[in-house]
C-alpha positions, 0 to 999 in steps of 0.5 A: 767256110763253105757251101759245098752244095752251092759252090759252083764248079765251072771248071773244065777239069778233064781228067785222064787217069793214068794206067802206069804200073805203080807201087801198090803199097798203101800209106799209113793212113790207108791211101793208095798212091796209084789213085792219085795219079791222073792227068788233069788239064794236061798236068800230072797229079800224084800223092806225096808223103811226108814223115818225121822220126816220131812216125807222123805222116802227112799226105798231100796231093798237088791237085789243089795243093791239098792235105789229104791225110794227117796221121798223129798219135792220140793219148794212147799212142794210137795213130789217128787220121785227123783231116777230112778228104777223099781217097782219089783224085777222081773223088776230088774232081767229081765232088767240088770242095775245098777239103785240105786245099791251098787256096788262091788267089784270094781266100775268102770272099770279095764283095760282088766279085768287084775290086778297084786297082788304080781306078780300074774296076775289075769284075771277078767271077761271082760264085757264092751268094753273088760274091767271089769266093776262094779265087772263083770257080776255078781257083787254085784248089781246082788247079794242079801245082807243080810238085817237088819233094825236097826230102822226106819231110818237105814238099814245095808246090808251085803255081803259075797263074796267068794274067786274067786267071779268073779275071785277076790281073798279073802273071803270078808265080806262087809257092806253098812249102809244106814241112813236117817238123820233129815237134809234130808241126806242119809248117806252111809257108806261102810266097808270091810275085807278080808282074802287074798290080794284083791282090793275094790272100792265101790259106790252107782249108783243112777240115780237122776232126781230132777224134780221128773218126769223122762220124763224130762231130767236133762240137765237144772240142774245146776251142781257144781263139786269141781274139777279142773281136770279129769282122761281122757279116751280113746274110750273104756272108759278106763282111760289113766293114765293122769290128764287133767286140766279143765280150759277152758274145757266145762266139767269144773263145778267148776263154777256152770252151766247147764249140757247142757253147759258141753255136748259139742260134739266137745270136744273129751272127751265128744264125747268118752262118748256120754256125760259126763261119767268121773272121776273128781279129787276132791279138797276136799282131803277127807274132809267130811265137804266140798261139792264135788258136788251140783245139783239144779233142776230149776223147783222144786228147789230141791237141792242135795249136795254130800259129800265124803271122796273118792278122786274122783266122777264119773259124768255120764249124762245118756248117754246110756239110750236109750228108751229101758227101762221102769221104775217105773210107766211105764215111759220109760227112754230116754237119759239123764233123770238121773244123777249119782254122784258116789264117788270112787277111780279112775277107773283102780287104780289097774293098775295105781300105781301113784294113791291112792291105792285100795288094801286091805290086811288081817287085814285091814278094807276098809272104804268109806263114802258118803252123799247125802243131799237134800234141797230146793232152792226157 
């Protein structure tokens, strides 16, 4: 979802990289944990590795709560890394991005960075086409979560966000819990509490490439989205407040088809986004047993199913990757080499009272649940 070249990184991320001797053993995905040991704004970052009995591996850094790598087997049993990212904390800091991040306080956009709570207008940072995107220029993806690895397969991250963080009200304590399960699924649970009325909308912003080679685009992947409508946007990517039925529309993935078939540049909505970058209104109604989205890579047979209790999912086809970013293993990320499937409340919900509420009151607990389940289709 997002314009890497236009995302303003106004943070004072001062990093001092640790020189403490560390184990040099690489992860299965080829990462050196030492390269993730740094001090960012006075807080220590590191790389956490989750594994299961099937040999699957997920690497996560507490800098932004980011998934850095996901190793899963393809149809031949060969392990593939299926997400985009960087080889070190230095790269994540030097190239502001949303790769793999646990986004907060508010995923997606808020119109003109303004919201009204109890009659008071709150002006948030405007860091994307005049709107507030992903919590502002120093949103949680650029902050350090406190990390606790519970066991080989579970990591809990905690964010203490002070009142006024990017002008959002309330002292907020938020948790993101990643659990790698025996069925090759990554279970992500979010929760948050506040001491003052505020808004919360969290998600994970992983860019998936199920071919395991980010030199390949994702356009031949077969995509299914369990939705009959989207929330359309204007030319600044802001939702209009309407619902657009997808019957007869190229963006309709209710019947699975290649992503390329959905990217019809004569479609005004596709043209606005330079591809697909839209919130799909899910039919699942919060049912975690029903598939919200499914992707299949023809070359590897790797499948990804998404389950969520959220009302929407942002489908983003890597439109703004433009060859200016070099990721893991020195691979340059070109347009459409990553697919994002971000479970969420709808964009700009604070200003759209007709949509499900994102308001969190003191004494309440925000909760959100998303599962990324991997498999193989032979």
